[in-house]
N, C-alpha and C positions, 0 to 999 in steps of 0.2 A: 185789323183797328187802326194800327199806325198808320198805314198807308191811306186811308181814309182821313185822317186828320192831315197829313201833309197835302191830300189833294185839296182839300178847301183853301189851306192857307197859299198853296205855291200850286195855283192852277198853270194848264201845260201853254206855254209861250209860244206862239206860232210867229210866222212871216208879217203877217199886218201889225202884230201889235210890235216886235223889234222896229219896224219901220216908224211908228208911230213914238216910242220911245227914244228911236234916234233923233226924229224930227224936234221932239221938246228938247232933248239935250243940244241940238244944235242952235235952237232959239235960246237958251238958256246960258251957255256958255260962249257961243260964239264958235266960227270956223277956225280961227288960228288958236284959240284956247283950248277947242276940242282937239285939236292936232296935235297941242305940246300936252295936255292929260293922256293921250293915247301913247304918245313917245314915252311919256312918264312910266306908264302902267308895263309897257314894252320892257324898258330898262329894268325894272323892278322885277319881273319874271325872270329875265335873263340873269341877273345877279342873285336871285333865288334858286334857281338852278347851278349855277356854278357853285354856290355855298354847297347845295346837298353833294355836288359833286368833289367838291374839295373836302368834304367831311369823313368820306369814306377812307378808310386805311390803303393804300397801294403798297404794291411789295418792295419799292424802292425806297418807303420808309422805313419798314419792317422786313429787313431782308431773314429768309430763313435761315436757320441753322443747319451748318452740313458739316 
């Protein structure tokens, strides 16, 4: 039942749909601005991954008692 609801809300997106979305984004934002948005998105993902890796305790921070 749950899959049927999501199938109606989020249909499968194929290559032709992605091309149309990309062209619309290019027309709305322009080439330079679209590059800036992509660069910012990439930096945000890298920062997020770095924060997740830094969040885990390492052996150096918490040495085992011997």
